[in-house]
N, C-alpha and C positions, 0 to 999 in steps of 0.2 A: 355655845360656840362650837361650830363644827371643826373637823380635823384640818380642813384646808385653811381656815382662818387662823387657827392656832399656829400652824406651821408658818404661815405668812408673818405673823407677829413675832415669832421666835426668830425667823430669818432677818427681819428688819432690825431686831435688837442685836443679833450677831453681826450684821453688816455695820451697824453703828459703832459697836465696840471695836471691830477690826479697823474701821476707817479713822477712829479717834486715837489710834496708836501713837501718832506723832504730835498730837495737839494737846496732850495732857501730860502731867508730871508725877502722877501718883505711883504708877508702876512702869517698868521698863517697856519699851515698844515690843520687844520679843514676847513678853508675857501677855501683853494686850492682844497681839495678833493671834497667839496661841489660844487664848480664851475665846476670842471672837470666832475662830475657826471651829472650836469645839461646840460653841453654841449653834453655829450653822449646821454642823453635823447632827446635832440633837434635833434641830428643826427638820432636817431631811429624814431622820428616823421616825419622827412623828408623822410626817407627810406620807411615808411609805406604809405606815400602820404597824411598824415593829414596836413602837412605844405608844401607849394611849394615855391621854391626860384626863 
């Protein structure tokens, strides 16, 4: 899997976590948004080539 596809999948997961903040009850919405944004930032770092998988 190339770098662009990996970062796209990471971004989709991060967006799903961020958007699910208010529809789930396991963790608080603030924690869910924080984790989602961190996953999105990780995807950006993979896309820019600063982190390789």
